[in-house]
N, C-alpha and C positions, 0 to 999 in steps of 0.2 A: 569465289562463290559466297553467297550470303550465308550467315550463321543463323540457325533457328533454334529457339528454346522450346522444348516439348515437355508435355506431361502425358504419360500414357499408362495403359494397363497391360501387364504381361499375361502369359497364359494362365497363371495362377490367380489372376485378379488383383495383384499387388500394384500400387501406384509406383511409377518409375519417372524420374525427372532427369533432364540432361539437355545437351545441345548437339545438333547435328549440322554438318556442312553439306549443303545441297544447292543445286543451281536454281530451283524454283520451289515454291511451297508444295506443289503436287509431287515433285520428285522426293522431297523430304518425307511426305506422307507415305509414299510408296516404299521408300527405304525402311521406314519404321515398320510397316506392315510385313516386309520381307524378313525383318528380324523377329517377328512374332509379337509385335507390340501394337496395341490398338490406341491411336492418338485420341486424347481428350481435348488437349489444347496445343496449338502450334502457332508460334509467332516469330517473325524475323527480329533478330537482335542487331543493332547498329554497333559501330566501334566504340561509341561513347555512351551508349544507353540501350534501351530495349523498348519493347512494346508495353508501355505502362509502367507503373511504379513497382520496383522490386526491392523488398526489405533487405535481401542478401546483397544486392548491389549497392545499397546505401552504405553498408558497413564493409564493402569490399576494399581490400588493402590497395593503396596507390602503387603505381609502378615505380619500383626502386631503381636506383642507378645501377646497382649490380645486375639487375635483369637486362638493362640496356647493354651493359658491358658484355654479358654472356652472349646475348643475341649478336652483337657486333663481331665478337671473336668467332663464334660458330659460323656465321655467314661468310666471314673472311676465309676460314678454312675450307668451306664448301666450294667457294668460288675459285680458290687456289688449286683445288682438286679437279677442277674442270666442270663442276655442276653448274648449269645455267641458273641465272638469277631467279627466275620464276619458280623453278623446281626447288631451289634452295629455300625460298620463302615458304613454299608448301611443306617442305620437310621440317622446317623450324616451327611451323604453326602448331605441330603436335607436341612440341617440347615445352610449351608454355600454357598457362591457365589464365583465367579471369580477363581483365581488361586488355592486357597485352596480347592475348590470343586473338581477341576481337579486332584489335588494331592490325595485327598481321593478316588476318583474313580480309579486312577491308583494303589493306595495301596490296595484297595479292590480286584482288579484283580490279584495282586500279592499274596494275601492271598489265593485266590481261586486256584492259581497255586501251593500252598504248601509252599510259602515262609513265613518267620517269620515277625511279625510286625516291629521288630527292623531293620531287613535288608531292608524293604521297606522304612522306615522313614529315614534311613541312606543315601538314595539317594538325600535327600534335606538338606544338612548340614547347609545352611544359615537359615533354618526354624527350624530344629530339630538338635541342636548342639550335639557334641559327648557325653556329660554328659547325655543328654536326652535319646539318643539312648542306652547307656550302662545300664541305669536304666531300660528301657523297656526290654532290653535283660535279665537282671537279674530277672525281674518280670515274664517274660515268663518261664525262667528256673525253678523258684521256685514255680510257680503257684499262686503267689500273685500279679498279675499285677494290680488288682484293688487297692490294698493297696498302692503300689508303685506309681501309677498314682495320687492318692490323696496326697501323700507325695510330689510328684513332683510339683503338683499344688500349694501347700502351699509354697514350695521353690521358685517357679517362682514369686509368688505374693509378697513375702518378698523381693526378689531380685529386682523386678521392683519398689517397694516402696522405697527401699534404693537408687536405681539409680536415681529415680525421685527427691529425696531430695538432692542428690549430684549435679544433674544437675541444680536444682534451686539455690543452693548456689554458683555454678560456674557461672551461667548465669547472676545473678543479677548485679555483678560488671561490666560485659560487657555491659549490658543494660544501666546502669547509665553512663558509659563511652561514649556510643554512644549518649545518650541524651546531655551530656556535650559538645561533639564535635559538635553536630547539633546546639546547642545554641550559641556556640562560633563562628562557621562559619556564622550563621545567623546575629549575631551582627556585625561581621567584614565586611560582604558583603552588609548589608542593613543600619544599624544604623550609623556606622562610616563614610561610603561614604557620607551619607546625611548631616552629621555634619561637613564634611571636609571643605565645603565652609565657614561655620560660623567661623571655626578655622582660616582660611586664612585671612578673613576680619579683624580680630583683629590686624593683623600686628605684633603680639608679638610672640617671640619664644615659642614654645610648650613645656610643661613639658616632661621629658624623657619618661615616660610611655605612654603619649598620642601620642608622635611622633612614638614610637614603634608600637602602634596599627594602626596608619595611614600607616606606611611602610608595616606592615603585611597585611593590607586590600588592598593596591595597588598591592602587590605581589600576593595575592591570586586571585584578579580579573584579573590580567594581565597574569596569568599562569594556570588558573583553568583547562584548557583542558589537559595540560601537567601533572599537579598534579593529576587529576582524573585518567588518564592513568597509571601513576606511582603507584598510590594506588592500582588500580585494578591488575596491574602486580605483586605487592608485595603480595597481597592477594592470587592470583593464585599460585605463586611460594611457598608461605607459606603452602597452603593447599596440594600441591603436595609433598613438602618435609616432611610434617607431615605424609603423607600416606606411605612414604618409611620406611623400617625397621630401617635404620640409623637415620632418622629424629625422628621417634617415640622413639627410644632408648635415643637420646639426650634430648628430651623433658621430658621424664620420669626421666632422670638423673638430669635435672634441678629442677624438683619437689622435688627431694630428697636433694637438696642443701639448702633448707630453712627449719627452724625448724617446722613451722606450717604445710606446705604442706608435709614435710617428714613424720611427725607423722600421718597425714591424710592418706597418701599413704600406710604406713605400717599397720595401723589399718584396712584399707580396704582389704589389701592382707590377713591379718590374718582371717578376716571374710570369704572371698571367699574361701581360702584354707580349713579351718577347717570345715565349714558347708557342703561344697561339698564332702570332703573326708569322713566325718562322714556318710553322707547319702549314698555314694557309698558302703562303707564298710558294713553298716547296711543292705543294699539291697543284699549283697552277692558277690559284685564285688571284685576280688582278689587284694591285696595291690599293686603289681607292675603296673597293669593296671589302678587302681584307682589314683595312683600317677602320672602316665603319663597324665591322663585327667586333674587333678586339677592344675598341673604345667602350663598348657596351657590356663587356664581360668583367671589367675591373670592378671589384666589390665596393671600393671606396668612392662615393659619388663626387667628393671634392676633387679627388685625383682624376676621375672620369671627365670632369669639366675641363681641367687643364689639358688633358690629352686631346679632347675634341677641338680645343683652340689650336693645338699643335697640328692636328689632323688637317685642318683647312690650309695651313701654311705648307705642309708637306705635299699635299695634292697639287698646290699651285706652283711650288718651286722644286719639289722632288728631293729636298735635302732632309733626310730622315733624322740622322744623328744630331744635326744642328738644332733642330726644333724640339727634339726629345730632351736634349740637355737643357733647353730653356724652360722646360716645365718645372725643373727643380726636383723631379722625381728620380731621374736616372743618375747614378754616381758617375764620376768622370771616367772611371775605367770602363764601365758599361758603354757609355757614349763613344769612347775611343774605339772599342772593339766593334761597335756597330758601324762607325765611320770607316774602319778598315774593311769591313765586309762590303760596304757600298763601293769602295774604290776598287776592290779586287773582283767584284762581280759575284761575290759569294754571300750576299746579304742574308738569305734564308738560313744557311748553315751557321753563320755567325750569330744570328738571333737565337737559334736553338742552343748554341754553345753558352751564350750569356744566360739564357733562361735556365739551363741545367745547372750552371755554376751557382746562380743565386738561389736556385731551388735547394741545393745542398746547404747553402748558408742559412736559408729560412728554416730548414729542418733542424739544423744545429742550434739556431736561435730559440726555436720552440722548445726543444728538449732542455736547453739551458734555463729558460724561464720557468719551465715546469719544475726542474730540480731546485731552483731557488725559491719558488713560491711555496713549495711544500713545507719546508721548515719554518718559514716566516709565518704562515697561517697557523702551524702547530703551536708556535710560541705565543701568538696572539690568543689562541683558544685556551691554552693553559693559563695564560695570564689573566684572562677574564674570569675563568672558573676559580683560579687562585684568589683573585680579589673578593669574590663572593664568599668563598670558604673562610678567608681570614676575617671578613666583616661579620660573619655569623659566629666565629669562634671567640672574637675579642670580648664581647659581653659575657660569654660563658666563662672564660678565663677570669674575667674580673669578678664574677660572682663567686668563683672558687677561691680567689684570694680573700674576699670578704668573709667567707665561711671558715677560713683558716686552713684550707686544704693545701 
């Protein structure tokens, strides 16, 4: 049933706002009147918008992955308990708020019209990606939707956990770099200018490092508006360039140019590819369609291009392990295990095994990098601050020597 946004007066004359689920506008009006409310305005709200501009909806929080995970898990439990799909969606509609609630209401209406759940969810690709939709489709076709939803829940939880660890490992150096920049700017704009007068009173030529700090401080204070604008412009242009296909490709190619980041990127691609392909094949999705999905979920665009070249050869000749090895992404052991799975007829199980093994390795690599980066960044920060402090203290000590202290 459609969702209606209303503004009404209660028996005390107080304005009341909210939403109501009703089959028609007239039914919504009668329901409100039955609750003792006098409607002032009543308009249907769509899944992705409403009747007219809404300031509240403009600042509405986007649907988070944890919301999708919760929905998937709860729907799987309801279906496993014998609750029909339509009734399960109706029950879950009351558990959520905002945009996701409107999406569930629209999905429920689509199911009542005879549409499949997969087709309804496919209308929201930013919330339910292609791999999610295809697994739901396979679950509906096989009659094992509850099992596949539980498997999908576990898959999303592990993916989110891995993504969180990688994000933590990548963000820590940036945070430390930001702290270092803030400390250096603070010292150059506050401490060095305050000490500048003392330096000049000595009448002695300043050491090279101290003179460099004084010049840097003068330049920073004299051009801070221009430097701030230039920095902001660089950041905006960098973000825009990174969002373009060419920019994303160049950045991903840069990651593959260094041994550590290249190994990290390849291992992550192996995990994404094998775990997703194994789950799709195990759920009954055919190989060409499954390959098309997994080649598009790998984060690194350079590696995605290599996998798509292998995809065409695999579809034509059916030799998965051979052409995956030719990409240069998959280690020899992974290729051998996939080949064993092909020959034994247990390809999906072997893909999942490879994915889980390299997922553990990826997590260990992430934790190891985080542990190594922390002391390195700390040493660099201490070194920079120490350099500035020594450069400031050198002329002061020199003045003390001249005064006979």
